[in-house]
N, C-alpha and C positions, 0 to 999 in steps of 0.2 A: 478756595473749596475747590475740593476733588472732586473730577466725574468719571464715571467708566460710560462707555457707549456699547451695546450691545443690538445688534441686526440678525433675523433668523428670515430666512428665505422657506416658508412654507407650500402646501401642493397648494392649496388655491388660496393664500395669503400670507403675506410677508409683515415682521410684527418688529418695531424695534422700543428700544427704552433707552433713556439714561437716566444714571441711578447715582444717589451720592456717596460718601464713604461710611454711610449706616444704613447703607443697602437698601434707604428708601427711594420711591419711583419717583423723579423729578417730571419725567414727561414721557408720552408713549404716540407711537403712529402707527398705523397701519393700511396696508393697500392691500386688496384681491387682484388675483390675475388667475386665467383658466387652466388647468391641464386638458391638451390635447390628444386628443384619441385621436390619430388619423386613419387606423383600422384596428380591426379585433388584436389584442395582445401587444399593440403600444403603449405608449404615454411617454408624452413630452411636454417641454417647455422649451420659451424661448431664450436662451441666456441675455441678451443686450436688453430685451423688454421686460423679463419675470423676473430678471434674476437684478443684475447691476442698474437698471431703470428702478425696480422697487426701493433698492437698498440707496440710490442717489435721494428719490423721492422721498424716503422716510426720514433719512437722514437731514435733509434741508427743512421738513417740515419742523423736524423736533426743535433743531436749532432756531427756529422763526419764534414758536411757539412758546418757548421756555423764556428767550432770550440770553441763554447760555453762552459765556464767551466760549468760544472753539478752544482757545489756547485752555483752561482748565480741565477739557479733558486729558485722562491720562494716557489712557489707551483704547482701542476699539477693539472689539471681537466679534467675531461674523461665524455663522453656522448658517446650513443650507441640507436641505432634503437630501438623501443619498444613500447609499451609494448610487452617483449618476456616471454616464459615458459620455464626454463631451468632447472632441476634436476640435482643439485652436491651433491659428497660426502663430507664427515667430513674437507677433506683437501679443497673444493671448485674446486674440478676437475669434468667436464663434466662428465654425465653419459650416453649421448646419444645427440646426434643434438638438435638444438634448435630451436623450437615453434615460429614462428614468429609474430607479430603484426596483426593485423587485415586483410591483405592478407590470413594471413593461416583462413581457414575455418573450419578444422577438428572437432568443437567443437559444431557444429550446434543442434544436436539432447540433449547435455549437458545443453545447454542455453535453451532450450526447457523443459527440465526437471525442471531446477532451478526455472525459472519463473513459472510452474504451483505448485510448490512446495513450493515458498515462496510469488509469490505474483508480479504483475510487477510494481506496484503504491508503494508497498511497498520497493520494491529495490529501485527505482530511489528517493525515499523520502530520505531513510538511505544511500546510497551510492552515490548520485548524479548522477546516468549514469543508464541507463537500460543494461542490457546485452546484446552483442555483440560482434561480432566476434574477437574487439579491446578488450576481459573483459577477464584477466589472469584468473579468477576463475573455469569458465567452461571448459579449456584446462589444469587445475588442477585436475578438477572431472575426462577427458578426461584418463588422464593420470595413474588415479587410478582404471580406467576401462579398460582399453584398453593394459597397461604399468605394471601389477601390480608388476613385478619382480624388476622394475626401481623403482617406486614408494616407494617401501619399503625401497627401499637402500637408498634413496635420505635421507640425513639430512639436505637441505636446498632445496626449491624451487625459484627460483632468476631470476632476468631479466638481461639483457647484461650490462648496465654499474654496477651491483651490483657483477657479477661475472669479470669484470674488477677492481673495487676498491679491491673486494677482493687476486684477483693475485698480487695486485701492495703493502697491506697493510696486509693481514690477516685477515682482519676485513669483516663482511658479512651486508651489511647495502643497506637502499635503503633511499631515498629523499619522501617527500611526495604526492608530483607532478607526480612521478613514480606508488608510494603506492595506488593513489587513483584508477588505469586502475587495480587491483586486486578484484573488485567486484566480489562475495558477503562478500570478506572478508575485507574489508577497508571500516570505518563507518567515513562519514566525519563530525560527529558534534564530535564526540570524536577523531577523527584525529589520528586514531591506527587501530590495528588489532583486530577482533572480529570473534569469529564463532556464534555468535547469531542466524544470516541469515541460516547458511546451517554448521549445526553442522552434526560431524562424516564422515567429508571430509580430513581434515587438523588439524593439531595442531599449533598454533598460532607461538609457540617458531620454527616452523619449517620455518618460514617465518623471514624475513631478518628484523634486526632495522632500525626502522623508524626516522627520520634526515631530518632538512631542508638543500636544495642544498648545501648552500655556510658552510657548518657545515664541521670541519677538523674531516675524517672519521678515519684517521690513517696516518701512515708516509710510508714510502719507506723502507721495508725490505731489508735486505741483498743479501738473492734471490733475489728478483727486482730487483735491484740496478745492478746486476749482467746479468742480462736478457737483461734490458733496456737503462743502461748509466747512471742513475739517480744516485743521491747521493744518499746515506742511511740516512734514515731521514728527506726528504724532505717532505712536508705538503700534502694529497691528500685530495680534498674534497669528500664530498658524490654524487657530480655530478647527473646527470639527464637525461632525456632522449633529443635526437638530437633536437628534435621540441623546444622545452625550452629554449635549447643555442642559436638555433639559432637566436627565436625570440628575445632573449635580445641583440644580435649582432646587430641587425640593429632597435636597440630603442626602442623597442615595453616597454615601462616604464607605459605609461597613461591608466587611463581607457578608453576606446571605441578605443585603437589602436589594429590594426588587421594586424596579420603578416601572407603574404601570402608565403609559401613555396614549391616553382618548385622543385622538387627531382625526386626519383624515384616512389612518391606519391605526389599529393598536399595535404597539412596539412596547414588548419589555426589553430592559436591559436588570440584569445581574449580577453583583458582584463577588467574585469567591477569592479563595487566599491561593487554589493553582488553577491551572487550567481546565476546562469541564471539555471532555472531547468524545460529541456528541454527533453522529449526521443529522439528526431533527433538529440541532438546536444552530445558530452560530458565534464563534466566538471572535475575541480580539484584545489585542495587548490594551489595557485603558489607557487614559488619558495620560494618567503620569507612569514615569517607568517604576516599574516592577510589580506591576497590579492587573488583574485581570478580569475580565467581563465574558459574560455569555448573553447573546439574544436571541429572540423571537419574534415576528411578528406576522399578522394579519395582511392579507393583500387590501380587502376593501373592511373599510369599518364609517367613521366618517364620511368618506367617500361615497357608503351605500345608503346610508340616508339622506343627503343630497342628491344623488338617483331616485330614491322615493320621492320627497318632496317635490320634481318635476315631472314626474312621472305621473303618480298619486295626488298631486296637492297641487295642481295648477290651478285650480279654483281660488287660491289662499294667497294673501300676498307675501310678496318674498322676505320683509322684514318681521313678519308676525308667522311666519309658516311653521316656523319648529316650536315653539311654545304651544300653537295651536295643535300640533300633530302630537306631541307630548299630553296636552288634556285629553288628547282623544285616548292616546294609548293610556292614560292614567285610569278612565274609564273601563279598560277590558283589564280581566283577574290576571296574576300570575300561572304564568303559563299560556297565557294567549286566547285563552278558550279550546286549547286543543290544537294550535298551530304550532308548528317547528320548520324553521327557515336554516337552513345552510345559504352560508354567506358567500361564499364561492361566486362571486358575479367580475371577478378577473383574473380565476385560477388562482390559486391558495399558497401561500407561504410556509409559513411552520403550523405545526409537527409536520405535515403530509407533503409536502414541496411538490404540488402539484398543479402544473400548469393548466392541464385539461379540467379538474375541476369545475364545476358549474355549481351556480345557484340552484337553489331549491326551496319552494315553498309547500310543505306538506300537512295535509287535513284538512284543508278546504273543503267548509258546504256552504251552504245559501245564508246561512247567517252569519257569518262573520262581516267584519265592517273594517272600514279604514284603521280602527281605533288597536283591532284586534291584530291586525297586519303590522302595522309599526310598530306594537310591543315584539311580536314575533320576530321581526327586523332585531330591534336590539338585546332581545334573551339571547339569538342567536348568536350573534357578535362578542356577548356573555360567555356562551358555551364553547367560542372557539378560543378567547381565554382561557377559561377556563382547561382545554384541552393542549396547551401551554404549561400551566401549571402542571398539570399532572406530569407533563412530560419530564420535568424536573422534581417531581415527587419520585417517580419510577427511577430513575437515576440515583437514588437519597442526597438529593440536591435541593431539600424543602427550605423555601423562601425565610428568613428570620421577620423582613417586614415587607410590606407593601404599599408602593407609596405613590398615591393618585394624583395624576395631572393632566392640564388639558383641557378643551371647551368642553369635552363629553365628561367632565367629572360635576358642571352643571343641570346634568340631566337626570335627574332622580333615578327612573327607572333606569334606567342604564348602568347607573354605578352600583343601584344596589339590587340589581342581577348578578351583576359580576361578583360582588361578593358572596350573597346567597347560594349561587352554581357554585361556585370557587370553594365555596365555607370558609374562607377569610377575612380578616377587616382589614378595610383598606384606612392609609392616614392622608389627610391633603394639609396641605401647608396654605398660611394664609394666603401668600400669592402664588397664584393659578397661571400667572403670565406665562410663563413657557421658557421655553429655548433662549429666546433674547434675553431675558433675565439671566439664564444662566454665565450669557455670553457675556455681559457686561462682569460677573462675578468674576469669571476667567479672567478678564482684561485686570482686573484688581488684583489676582491673584499673580498675574504673569511680573508685575512692577513693583511687587514685594509688599501691595498695603496692608492683605487680608493673608488667612492661612485656610486650609482648606475648612479644618472644623467651624469656624466662622461662619458659614454658610447655616447653622442650627439659628444663627443672631438674626442675620438678615433675613432667613424666611422661615421663621417658628410653625411647628405644628397649629393646627385651629380645630380640627374635627376629625371624627373616625366614622368609617360606615361599615357598620357591625352585621353579620350575619345575620339574616331574622330564620330561625329555626320552624318555624309556622308555615314557612317555605319548601322546607327542604322536600318534601315528599311528592308534590308536584313539580320541582324543578330538577327529584333525582330521574324520575320519568324521562322527561322531554331530554335532559343531557344523554342519558341512554341512547334515546329515538335518534339524536345528534348524531351522535357516532355510532350507531348503526346504517341510519343513511347514505351516509358516504361510504360505509364498507361495503355495502353492499350494491352501491350503483356507481361502484368506480370502475367497471369494466364499461356500462354504459355511457358514461362520460368521456370517455375516451372515444368510443363511437363517433359522436357527435362533434368532435374535432377532428 
């Protein structure tokens, strides 16, 4: 029997699966951890505890509960949140907490500084992306300016998946899809590192070696084998950012396919025949040579539901809080009895790229209930997702197919509102495990046991969420107000910052 192991490190939880050669999940495990917000605009994880600690715990738990012989695992795939910024020493040990992806907005001044020095259009042309809170380059500059002692000690600056692969194999690598987020140090035409745009900040040799996602980065070392229970010598792929694995896990393989990932943040990936160049979106080479992807993402989604539970649902038992809140929201009609929420509780990423954007609850009166508020929150996230889809429409790149994945697909109000407001159906596959399942498939792909098209057999389509026309008028009004609320209050939001 052949098995493939995949583990993904998320914002609030890590998940793992062991899959057989038919794509069946033999065993799975998960472990929660916390998002650290030491001050407004910052978002951090503790790499040793939250990343490697979760990885080793999940790995050992799955092997123990399944009884699978480690020697039958043909390859290991890892993914994690990203892009992150983490300085490590020569042994790959973290020198401080990791600054996370676009929800961490600490480098706003550095973005302005680099934009002024290089030129926004030049950055977009050569890097494929405008500099935003998602970019690692400005955070490296922030580290150099504000934590010089740590910067000087750092042998490498890495992201989350790089850290895991280095702990497993001793090799410091990054895939092209992840590396493209290191603007302005990754040039898309060269598909490699360059200091041409920003000399004097960091040397290219202090960045990981660039590979393709399914390249074998190395093999499980003796020390990693003792920590994880894996067999020494097991192949480990270069891996990727969680969203890439998640997209592949639900069959995003053709041009025009778009994944909507309902997670801690909404994240979308659409494949295209050529590079899409638009400063409101992100671009990267896809997981495989010669393929292109454009991405977008909200700053807060599942994170916002956690915030609401903690603030407005303190009377509810944690285990049953979300089902009870969803039931209350279900008693509120589409449009949440006139409430509109802007979900910009940690600034916003695409398409507005505004770290000063603020959350807004608009239209409150004395009749509104907690259910109305929660429904407005879910519909606000759906409006933000529609704003992303409309951005693609505006540039003539209409998605061919929406494939939904993630925990939020189980929330009927949230997923239905997304289809209703965007006026597009969504497809949900049989397995919604997510990135860890994609990691296992990538591991199988790397050792030649499957082909890309086989993902449709591993994870077939299960159901569709169709846009309901009866909600069209109320949601058209809500979406219009959603868009105008930000436009009319953008300057006031900046004043508050």
